[in-house]
CHARMM-style PDB file with segment names, atoms N, HN, CA, C and O in Angstrom:
ATOM      1  N   MET     1     -42.938  76.598 -20.054  1.00  0.00      PROA
ATOM      2  CA  MET     1     -42.599  75.925 -18.798  1.00  0.00      PROA
ATOM      3  C   MET     1     -41.390  76.583 -18.127  1.00  0.00      PROA
ATOM      4  O   MET     1     -41.379  76.775 -16.911  1.00  0.00      PROA
ATOM      5  N   LEU     2     -40.404  76.918 -18.899  1.00  0.00      PROA
ATOM      6  HN  LEU     2     -40.413  76.763 -19.887  1.00  0.00      PROA
ATOM      7  CA  LEU     2     -39.229  77.584 -18.345  1.00  0.00      PROA
ATOM      8  C   LEU     2     -39.606  78.905 -17.696  1.00  0.00      PROA
ATOM      9  O   LEU     2     -39.093  79.261 -16.635  1.00  0.00      PROA
ATOM     10  N   LYS     3     -40.517  79.629 -18.353  1.00  0.00      PROA
ATOM     11  HN  LYS     3     -40.934  79.339 -19.215  1.00  0.00      PROA
ATOM     12  CA  LYS     3     -40.940  80.921 -17.811  1.00  0.00      PROA
ATOM     13  C   LYS     3     -41.568  80.744 -16.431  1.00  0.00      PROA
ATOM     14  O   LYS     3     -41.287  81.506 -15.506  1.00  0.00      PROA
ATOM     15  N   ASP     4     -42.423  79.727 -16.306  1.00  0.00      PROA
ATOM     16  HN  ASP     4     -42.651  79.108 -17.057  1.00  0.00      PROA
ATOM     17  CA  ASP     4     -43.092  79.484 -15.026  1.00  0.00      PROA
ATOM     18  C   ASP     4     -42.080  79.229 -13.915  1.00  0.00      PROA
ATOM     19  O   ASP     4     -42.170  79.807 -12.832  1.00  0.00      PROA
ATOM     20  N   THR     5     -41.122  78.361 -14.196  1.00  0.00      PROA
ATOM     21  HN  THR     5     -41.049  77.891 -15.075  1.00  0.00      PROA
ATOM     22  CA  THR     5     -40.124  78.042 -13.170  1.00  0.00      PROA
ATOM     23  C   THR     5     -39.293  79.276 -12.839  1.00  0.00      PROA
ATOM     24  O   THR     5     -38.910  79.490 -11.689  1.00  0.00      PROA
ATOM     25  N   LYS     6     -39.019  80.086 -13.863  1.00  0.00      PROA
ATOM     26  HN  LYS     6     -39.330  79.912 -14.798  1.00  0.00      PROA
ATOM     27  CA  LYS     6     -38.227  81.291 -13.630  1.00  0.00      PROA
ATOM     28  C   LYS     6     -38.983  82.250 -12.717  1.00  0.00      PROA
ATOM     29  O   LYS     6     -38.410  82.839 -11.800  1.00  0.00      PROA
ATOM     30  N   ILE     7     -40.287  82.396 -12.984  1.00  0.00      PROA
ATOM     31  HN  ILE     7     -40.752  81.917 -13.729  1.00  0.00      PROA
ATOM     32  CA  ILE     7     -41.099  83.307 -12.168  1.00  0.00      PROA
ATOM     33  C   ILE     7     -41.147  82.813 -10.724  1.00  0.00      PROA
ATOM     34  O   ILE     7     -40.936  83.592  -9.795  1.00  0.00      PROA
ATOM     35  N   THR     8     -41.421  81.526 -10.534  1.00  0.00      PROA
ATOM     36  HN  THR     8     -41.592  80.894 -11.289  1.00  0.00      PROA
ATOM     37  CA  THR     8     -41.500  80.997  -9.172  1.00  0.00      PROA
ATOM     38  C   THR     8     -40.139  81.083  -8.496  1.00  0.00      PROA
ATOM     39  O   THR     8     -40.047  81.344  -7.297  1.00  0.00      PROA
ATOM     40  N   GLY     9     -39.086  80.862  -9.276  1.00  0.00      PROA
ATOM     41  HN  GLY     9     -39.161  80.650 -10.250  1.00  0.00      PROA
ATOM     42  CA  GLY     9     -37.735  80.980  -8.727  1.00  0.00      PROA
ATOM     43  C   GLY     9     -37.473  82.394  -8.261  1.00  0.00      PROA
ATOM     44  O   GLY     9     -36.941  82.609  -7.172  1.00  0.00      PROA
ATOM     45  N   ASN    10     -37.848  83.363  -9.089  1.00  0.00      PROA
ATOM     46  HN  ASN    10     -38.280  83.188  -9.974  1.00  0.00      PROA
ATOM     47  CA  ASN    10     -37.669  84.765  -8.718  1.00  0.00      PROA
ATOM     48  C   ASN    10     -38.510  85.110  -7.500  1.00  0.00      PROA
ATOM     49  O   ASN    10     -38.073  85.838  -6.608  1.00  0.00      PROA
ATOM     50  N   GLN    11     -39.728  84.572  -7.482  1.00  0.00      PROA
ATOM     51  HN  GLN    11     -40.083  83.981  -8.206  1.00  0.00      PROA
ATOM     52  CA  GLN    11     -40.616  84.830  -6.354  1.00  0.00      PROA
ATOM     53  C   GLN    11     -39.992  84.291  -5.067  1.00  0.00      PROA
ATOM     54  O   GLN    11     -39.973  84.968  -4.039  1.00  0.00      PROA
ATOM     55  N   ARG    12     -39.490  83.081  -5.143  1.00  0.00      PROA
ATOM     56  HN  ARG    12     -39.505  82.531  -5.979  1.00  0.00      PROA
ATOM     57  CA  ARG    12     -38.845  82.448  -3.985  1.00  0.00      PROA
ATOM     58  C   ARG    12     -37.648  83.289  -3.548  1.00  0.00      PROA
ATOM     59  O   ARG    12     -37.434  83.519  -2.357  1.00  0.00      PROA
ATOM     60  N   PHE    13     -36.880  83.738  -4.525  1.00  0.00      PROA
ATOM     61  HN  PHE    13     -37.054  83.551  -5.492  1.00  0.00      PROA
ATOM     62  CA  PHE    13     -35.701  84.559  -4.243  1.00  0.00      PROA
ATOM     63  C   PHE    13     -36.118  85.848  -3.539  1.00  0.00      PROA
ATOM     64  O   PHE    13     -35.496  86.270  -2.565  1.00  0.00      PROA
ATOM     65  N   LEU    14     -37.185  86.464  -4.053  1.00  0.00      PROA
ATOM     66  HN  LEU    14     -37.691  86.121  -4.845  1.00  0.00      PROA
ATOM     67  CA  LEU    14     -37.680  87.703  -3.444  1.00  0.00      PROA
ATOM     68  C   LEU    14     -38.159  87.448  -2.019  1.00  0.00      PROA
ATOM     69  O   LEU    14     -37.895  88.242  -1.116  1.00  0.00      PROA
ATOM     70  N   GLU    15     -38.865  86.333  -1.823  1.00  0.00      PROA
ATOM     71  HN  GLU    15     -39.079  85.688  -2.557  1.00  0.00      PROA
ATOM     72  CA  GLU    15     -39.335  85.992  -0.476  1.00  0.00      PROA
ATOM     73  C   GLU    15     -38.160  85.836   0.478  1.00  0.00      PROA
ATOM     74  O   GLU    15     -38.178  86.355   1.594  1.00  0.00      PROA
ATOM     75  N   LEU    16     -37.150  85.121   0.031  1.00  0.00      PROA
ATOM     76  HN  LEU    16     -37.135  84.699  -0.875  1.00  0.00      PROA
ATOM     77  CA  LEU    16     -35.954  84.935   0.860  1.00  0.00      PROA
ATOM     78  C   LEU    16     -35.295  86.274   1.148  1.00  0.00      PROA
ATOM     79  O   LEU    16     -34.869  86.547   2.270  1.00  0.00      PROA
ATOM     80  N   LEU    17     -35.218  87.103   0.112  1.00  0.00      PROA
ATOM     81  HN  LEU    17     -35.564  86.882  -0.800  1.00  0.00      PROA
ATOM     82  CA  LEU    17     -34.598  88.420   0.248  1.00  0.00      PROA
ATOM     83  C   LEU    17     -35.352  89.258   1.271  1.00  0.00      PROA
ATOM     84  O   LEU    17     -34.748  89.907   2.126  1.00  0.00      PROA
ATOM     85  N   ILE    18     -36.681  89.237   1.173  1.00  0.00      PROA
ATOM     86  HN  ILE    18     -37.171  88.710   0.479  1.00  0.00      PROA
ATOM     87  CA  ILE    18     -37.505  90.021   2.101  1.00  0.00      PROA
ATOM     88  C   ILE    18     -37.334  89.501   3.523  1.00  0.00      PROA
ATOM     89  O   ILE    18     -37.179  90.283   4.461  1.00  0.00      PROA
ATOM     90  N   ASN    19     -37.362  88.179   3.681  1.00  0.00      PROA
ATOM     91  HN  ASN    19     -37.488  87.544   2.919  1.00  0.00      PROA
ATOM     92  CA  ASN    19     -37.176  87.596   5.011  1.00  0.00      PROA
ATOM     93  C   ASN    19     -35.822  87.971   5.588  1.00  0.00      PROA
ATOM     94  O   ASN    19     -35.716  88.340   6.758  1.00  0.00      PROA
ATOM     95  N   ASP    20     -34.787  87.876   4.760  1.00  0.00      PROA
ATOM     96  HN  ASP    20     -34.874  87.576   3.810  1.00  0.00      PROA
ATOM     97  CA  ASP    20     -33.442  88.226   5.207  1.00  0.00      PROA
ATOM     98  C   ASP    20     -33.361  89.696   5.578  1.00  0.00      PROA
ATOM     99  O   ASP    20     -32.771  90.052   6.597  1.00  0.00      PROA
ATOM    100  N   SER    21     -33.959  90.556   4.745  1.00  0.00      PROA
ATOM    101  HN  SER    21     -34.439  90.266   3.917  1.00  0.00      PROA
ATOM    102  CA  SER    21     -33.885  91.995   5.014  1.00  0.00      PROA
ATOM    103  C   SER    21     -34.594  92.322   6.321  1.00  0.00      PROA
ATOM    104  O   SER    21     -34.163  93.214   7.052  1.00  0.00      PROA
ATOM    105  N   ASN    22     -35.678  91.609   6.624  1.00  0.00      PROA
ATOM    106  HN  ASN    22     -36.029  90.884   6.031  1.00  0.00      PROA
ATOM    107  CA  ASN    22     -36.361  91.832   7.901  1.00  0.00      PROA
ATOM    108  C   ASN    22     -35.468  91.437   9.066  1.00  0.00      PROA
ATOM    109  O   ASN    22     -35.417  92.128  10.084  1.00  0.00      PROA
ATOM    110  N   LYS    23     -34.764  90.321   8.913  1.00  0.00      PROA
ATOM    111  HN  LYS    23     -34.805  89.759   8.086  1.00  0.00      PROA
ATOM    112  CA  LYS    23     -33.827  89.886   9.953  1.00  0.00      PROA
ATOM    113  C   LYS    23     -32.728  90.923  10.134  1.00  0.00      PROA
ATOM    114  O   LYS    23     -32.397  91.316  11.252  1.00  0.00      PROA
ATOM    115  N   TYR    24     -32.166  91.360   8.994  1.00  0.00      PROA
ATOM    116  HN  TYR    24     -32.435  91.041   8.086  1.00  0.00      PROA
ATOM    117  CA  TYR    24     -31.083  92.342   9.054  1.00  0.00      PROA
ATOM    118  C   TYR    24     -31.572  93.655   9.638  1.00  0.00      PROA
ATOM    119  O   TYR    24     -30.858  94.312  10.395  1.00  0.00      PROA
ATOM    120  N   LYS    25     -32.814  94.040   9.277  1.00  0.00      PROA
ATOM    121  HN  LYS    25     -33.394  93.506   8.661  1.00  0.00      PROA
ATOM    122  CA  LYS    25     -33.380  95.288   9.792  1.00  0.00      PROA
ATOM    123  C   LYS    25     -33.417  95.244  11.317  1.00  0.00      PROA
ATOM    124  O   LYS    25     -33.053  96.211  11.986  1.00  0.00      PROA
ATOM    125  N   LYS    26     -33.864  94.103  11.860  1.00  0.00      PROA
ATOM    126  HN  LYS    26     -34.160  93.317  11.316  1.00  0.00      PROA
ATOM    127  CA  LYS    26     -33.925  93.949  13.316  1.00  0.00      PROA
ATOM    128  C   LYS    26     -32.532  94.032  13.921  1.00  0.00      PROA
ATOM    129  O   LYS    26     -32.327  94.694  14.938  1.00  0.00      PROA
ATOM    130  N   LEU    27     -31.576  93.354  13.290  1.00  0.00      PROA
ATOM    131  HN  LEU    27     -31.744  92.816  12.464  1.00  0.00      PROA
ATOM    132  CA  LEU    27     -30.197  93.381  13.784  1.00  0.00      PROA
ATOM    133  C   LEU    27     -29.636  94.791  13.743  1.00  0.00      PROA
ATOM    134  O   LEU    27     -28.989  95.240  14.689  1.00  0.00      PROA
ATOM    135  N   ILE    28     -29.888  95.490  12.634  1.00  0.00      PROA
ATOM    136  HN  ILE    28     -30.413  95.126  11.866  1.00  0.00      PROA
ATOM    137  CA  ILE    28     -29.372  96.851  12.475  1.00  0.00      PROA
ATOM    138  C   ILE    28     -29.999  97.770  13.519  1.00  0.00      PROA
ATOM    139  O   ILE    28     -29.308  98.580  14.137  1.00  0.00      PROA
ATOM    140  N   GLU    29     -31.322  97.638  13.713  1.00  0.00      PROA
ATOM    141  HN  GLU    29     -31.882  96.980  13.211  1.00  0.00      PROA
ATOM    142  CA  GLU    29     -31.999  98.461  14.718  1.00  0.00      PROA
ATOM    143  C   GLU    29     -31.401  98.203  16.094  1.00  0.00      PROA
ATOM    144  O   GLU    29     -31.174  99.136  16.865  1.00  0.00      PROA
ATOM    145  N   LYS    30     -31.148  96.939  16.399  1.00  0.00      PROA
ATOM    146  HN  LYS    30     -31.332  96.182  15.773  1.00  0.00      PROA
ATOM    147  CA  LYS    30     -30.570  96.573  17.688  1.00  0.00      PROA
ATOM    148  C   LYS    30     -29.197  97.217  17.869  1.00  0.00      PROA
ATOM    149  O   LYS    30     -28.916  97.812  18.910  1.00  0.00      PROA
ATOM    150  N   SER    31     -28.342  97.093  16.845  1.00  0.00      PROA
ATOM    151  HN  SER    31     -28.571  96.609  16.000  1.00  0.00      PROA
ATOM    152  CA  SER    31     -26.993  97.655  16.944  1.00  0.00      PROA
ATOM    153  C   SER    31     -27.040  99.174  16.996  1.00  0.00      PROA
ATOM    154  O   SER    31     -26.224  99.797  17.676  1.00  0.00      PROA
ATOM    155  N   ASN    32     -27.994  99.780  16.279  1.00  0.00      PROA
ATOM    156  HN  ASN    32     -28.657  99.274  15.727  1.00  0.00      PROA
ATOM    157  CA  ASN    32     -28.134 101.235  16.330  1.00  0.00      PROA
ATOM    158  C   ASN    32     -28.527 101.685  17.727  1.00  0.00      PROA
ATOM    159  O   ASN    32     -28.024 102.693  18.221  1.00  0.00      PROA
ATOM    160  N   LEU    33     -29.426 100.941  18.367  1.00  0.00      PROA
ATOM    161  HN  LEU    33     -29.835 100.121  17.966  1.00  0.00      PROA
ATOM    162  CA  LEU    33     -29.831 101.270  19.734  1.00  0.00      PROA
ATOM    163  C   LEU    33     -28.636 101.192  20.669  1.00  0.00      PROA
ATOM    164  O   LEU    33     -28.425 102.081  21.494  1.00  0.00      PROA
ATOM    165  N   GLN    34     -27.850 100.121  20.537  1.00  0.00      PROA
ATOM    166  HN  GLN    34     -28.022  99.399  19.867  1.00  0.00      PROA
ATOM    167  CA  GLN    34     -26.668  99.960  21.385  1.00  0.00      PROA
ATOM    168  C   GLN    34     -25.685 101.094  21.143  1.00  0.00      PROA
ATOM    169  O   GLN    34     -25.085 101.620  22.080  1.00  0.00      PROA
ATOM    170  N   ARG    35     -25.524 101.469  19.865  1.00  0.00      PROA
ATOM    171  HN  ARG    35     -26.012 101.041  19.104  1.00  0.00      PROA
ATOM    172  CA  ARG    35     -24.600 102.539  19.516  1.00  0.00      PROA
ATOM    173  C   ARG    35     -25.081 103.857  20.120  1.00  0.00      PROA
ATOM    174  O   ARG    35     -24.291 104.639  20.650  1.00  0.00      PROA
ATOM    175  N   LYS    36     -26.405 104.091  20.030  1.00  0.00      PROA
ATOM    176  HN  LYS    36     -27.048 103.456  19.600  1.00  0.00      PROA
ATOM    177  CA  LYS    36     -26.972 105.318  20.596  1.00  0.00      PROA
ATOM    178  C   LYS    36     -26.724 105.363  22.097  1.00  0.00      PROA
ATOM    179  O   LYS    36     -26.331 106.396  22.638  1.00  0.00      PROA
ATOM    180  N   LYS    37     -26.953 104.246  22.761  1.00  0.00      PROA
ATOM    181  HN  LYS    37     -27.273 103.407  22.322  1.00  0.00      PROA
ATOM    182  CA  LYS    37     -26.715 104.185  24.213  1.00  0.00      PROA
ATOM    183  C   LYS    37     -25.259 104.501  24.508  1.00  0.00      PROA
ATOM    184  O   LYS    37     -24.951 105.287  25.404  1.00  0.00      PROA
ATOM    185  N   HSD    38     -24.370 103.884  23.745  1.00  0.00      PROA
ATOM    186  HN  HSD    38     -24.620 103.246  23.017  1.00  0.00      PROA
ATOM    187  CA  HSD    38     -22.932 104.052  23.948  1.00  0.00      PROA
ATOM    188  C   HSD    38     -22.536 105.509  23.747  1.00  0.00      PROA
ATOM    189  O   HSD    38     -21.884 106.105  24.604  1.00  0.00      PROA
ATOM    190  N   PHE    39     -22.935 106.084  22.601  1.00  0.00      PROA
ATOM    191  HN  PHE    39     -23.465 105.600  21.904  1.00  0.00      PROA
ATOM    192  CA  PHE    39     -22.572 107.464  22.312  1.00  0.00      PROA
ATOM    193  C   PHE    39     -23.276 108.419  23.258  1.00  0.00      PROA
ATOM    194  O   PHE    39     -22.731 109.464  23.615  1.00  0.00      PROA
ATOM    195  N   GLY    40     -24.495 108.059  23.667  1.00  0.00      PROA
ATOM    196  HN  GLY    40     -24.938 107.210  23.378  1.00  0.00      PROA
ATOM    197  CA  GLY    40     -25.221 108.895  24.615  1.00  0.00      PROA
ATOM    198  C   GLY    40     -24.462 109.006  25.921  1.00  0.00      PROA
ATOM    199  O   GLY    40     -24.327 110.099  26.471  1.00  0.00      PROA
ATOM    200  N   SER    41     -23.963 107.884  26.422  1.00  0.00      PROA
ATOM    201  HN  SER    41     -24.073 106.997  25.975  1.00  0.00      PROA
ATOM    202  CA  SER    41     -23.231 107.900  27.692  1.00  0.00      PROA
ATOM    203  C   SER    41     -21.929 108.676  27.551  1.00  0.00      PROA
ATOM    204  O   SER    41     -21.541 109.413  28.458  1.00  0.00      PROA
ATOM    205  N   ILE    42     -21.249 108.512  26.410  1.00  0.00      PROA
ATOM    206  HN  ILE    42     -21.565 107.913  25.673  1.00  0.00      PROA
ATOM    207  CA  ILE    42     -20.003 109.253  26.179  1.00  0.00      PROA
ATOM    208  C   ILE    42     -20.303 110.743  26.138  1.00  0.00      PROA
ATOM    209  O   ILE    42     -19.590 111.551  26.734  1.00  0.00      PROA
ATOM    210  N   PHE    43     -21.375 111.097  25.421  1.00  0.00      PROA
ATOM    211  HN  PHE    43     -21.954 110.441  24.936  1.00  0.00      PROA
ATOM    212  CA  PHE    43     -21.752 112.499  25.274  1.00  0.00      PROA
ATOM    213  C   PHE    43     -22.077 113.112  26.635  1.00  0.00      PROA
ATOM    214  O   PHE    43     -21.641 114.218  26.954  1.00  0.00      PROA
ATOM    215  N   GLU    44     -22.853 112.370  27.429  1.00  0.00      PROA
ATOM    216  HN  GLU    44     -23.207 111.472  27.169  1.00  0.00      PROA
ATOM    217  CA  GLU    44     -23.201 112.853  28.774  1.00  0.00      PROA
ATOM    218  C   GLU    44     -21.943 113.042  29.609  1.00  0.00      PROA
ATOM    219  O   GLU    44     -21.797 114.038  30.318  1.00  0.00      PROA
ATOM    220  N   GLU    45     -21.050 112.086  29.518  1.00  0.00      PROA
ATOM    221  HN  GLU    45     -21.168 111.277  28.942  1.00  0.00      PROA
ATOM    222  CA  GLU    45     -19.805 112.149  30.282  1.00  0.00      PROA
ATOM    223  C   GLU    45     -19.006 113.387  29.885  1.00  0.00      PROA
ATOM    224  O   GLU    45     -18.502 114.114  30.741  1.00  0.00      PROA
ATOM    225  N   LEU    46     -18.896 113.617  28.578  1.00  0.00      PROA
ATOM    226  HN  LEU    46     -19.305 113.026  27.883  1.00  0.00      PROA
ATOM    227  CA  LEU    46     -18.168 114.789  28.085  1.00  0.00      PROA
ATOM    228  C   LEU    46     -18.832 116.075  28.562  1.00  0.00      PROA
ATOM    229  O   LEU    46     -18.155 117.015  28.980  1.00  0.00      PROA
ATOM    230  N   LEU    47     -20.158 116.110  28.497  1.00  0.00      PROA
ATOM    231  HN  LEU    47     -20.708 115.347  28.158  1.00  0.00      PROA
ATOM    232  CA  LEU    47     -20.887 117.305  28.928  1.00  0.00      PROA
ATOM    233  C   LEU    47     -20.639 117.582  30.406  1.00  0.00      PROA
ATOM    234  O   LEU    47     -20.306 118.703  30.789  1.00  0.00      PROA
ATOM    235  N   THR    48     -20.803 116.553  31.231  1.00  0.00      PROA
ATOM    236  HN  THR    48     -21.074 115.642  30.920  1.00  0.00      PROA
ATOM    237  CA  THR    48     -20.619 116.746  32.673  1.00  0.00      PROA
ATOM    238  C   THR    48     -19.173 117.115  32.971  1.00  0.00      PROA
ATOM    239  O   THR    48     -18.906 117.968  33.817  1.00  0.00      PROA
ATOM    240  N   ARG    49     -18.244 116.474  32.279  1.00  0.00      PROA
ATOM    241  HN  ARG    49     -18.460 115.781  31.592  1.00  0.00      PROA
ATOM    242  CA  ARG    49     -16.830 116.771  32.474  1.00  0.00      PROA
ATOM    243  C   ARG    49     -16.543 118.216  32.063  1.00  0.00      PROA
ATOM    244  O   ARG    49     -15.815 118.942  32.740  1.00  0.00      PROA
ATOM    245  N   GLY    50     -17.138 118.612  30.929  1.00  0.00      PROA
ATOM    246  HN  GLY    50     -17.729 118.022  30.379  1.00  0.00      PROA
ATOM    247  CA  GLY    50     -16.955 119.976  30.440  1.00  0.00      PROA
ATOM    248  C   GLY    50     -17.457 120.990  31.448  1.00  0.00      PROA
ATOM    249  O   GLY    50     -16.802 122.000  31.706  1.00  0.00      PROA
ATOM    250  N   TYR    51     -18.622 120.716  32.017  1.00  0.00      PROA
ATOM    251  HN  TYR    51     -19.154 119.895  31.807  1.00  0.00      PROA
ATOM    252  CA  TYR    51     -19.186 121.652  32.987  1.00  0.00      PROA
ATOM    253  C   TYR    51     -18.362 121.686  34.268  1.00  0.00      PROA
ATOM    254  O   TYR    51     -18.159 122.750  34.852  1.00  0.00      PROA
ATOM    255  N   THR    52     -17.888 120.520  34.704  1.00  0.00      PROA
ATOM    256  HN  THR    52     -18.053 119.656  34.230  1.00  0.00      PROA
ATOM    257  CA  THR    52     -17.079 120.505  35.928  1.00  0.00      PROA
ATOM    258  C   THR    52     -15.750 121.200  35.688  1.00  0.00      PROA
ATOM    259  O   THR    52     -15.225 121.865  36.582  1.00  0.00      PROA
ATOM    260  N   ASP    53     -15.198 121.052  34.479  1.00  0.00      PROA
ATOM    261  HN  ASP    53     -15.624 120.512  33.753  1.00  0.00      PROA
ATOM    262  CA  ASP    53     -13.938 121.729  34.152  1.00  0.00      PROA
ATOM    263  C   ASP    53     -14.120 123.241  34.182  1.00  0.00      PROA
ATOM    264  O   ASP    53     -13.237 123.970  34.635  1.00  0.00      PROA
ATOM    265  N   ARG    54     -15.260 123.705  33.702  1.00  0.00      PROA
ATOM    266  HN  ARG    54     -15.977 123.113  33.334  1.00  0.00      PROA
ATOM    267  CA  ARG    54     -15.513 125.144  33.671  1.00  0.00      PROA
ATOM    268  C   ARG    54     -15.636 125.711  35.079  1.00  0.00      PROA
ATOM    269  O   ARG    54     -15.160 126.811  35.361  1.00  0.00      PROA
ATOM    270  N   THR    55     -16.275 124.953  35.955  1.00  0.00      PROA
ATOM    271  HN  THR    55     -16.662 124.059  35.727  1.00  0.00      PROA
ATOM    272  CA  THR    55     -16.511 125.470  37.308  1.00  0.00      PROA
ATOM    273  C   THR    55     -15.229 125.492  38.128  1.00  0.00      PROA
ATOM    274  O   THR    55     -15.076 126.341  39.006  1.00  0.00      PROA
ATOM    275  N   THR    56     -14.299 124.570  37.857  1.00  0.00      PROA
ATOM    276  HN  THR    56     -14.423 123.881  37.143  1.00  0.00      PROA
ATOM    277  CA  THR    56     -13.075 124.517  38.664  1.00  0.00      PROA
ATOM    278  C   THR    56     -12.052 125.523  38.212  1.00  0.00      PROA
ATOM    279  OT1 THR    56     -10.968 125.603  38.790  1.00  0.00      PROA
TER     280      THR     56
END
């Protein structure tokens, strides 16, 4: 009987873990996208600034 409860407990734990990891995955993907946008704009700004500095 103890074994059964342990297995179901572990199963429940794994289910919770998987659900949480999916939530975190979405959050991480979202923050990565925002970070990419942020760094992309900085990079573009630096590039354009670099080119304008060279021409002047």
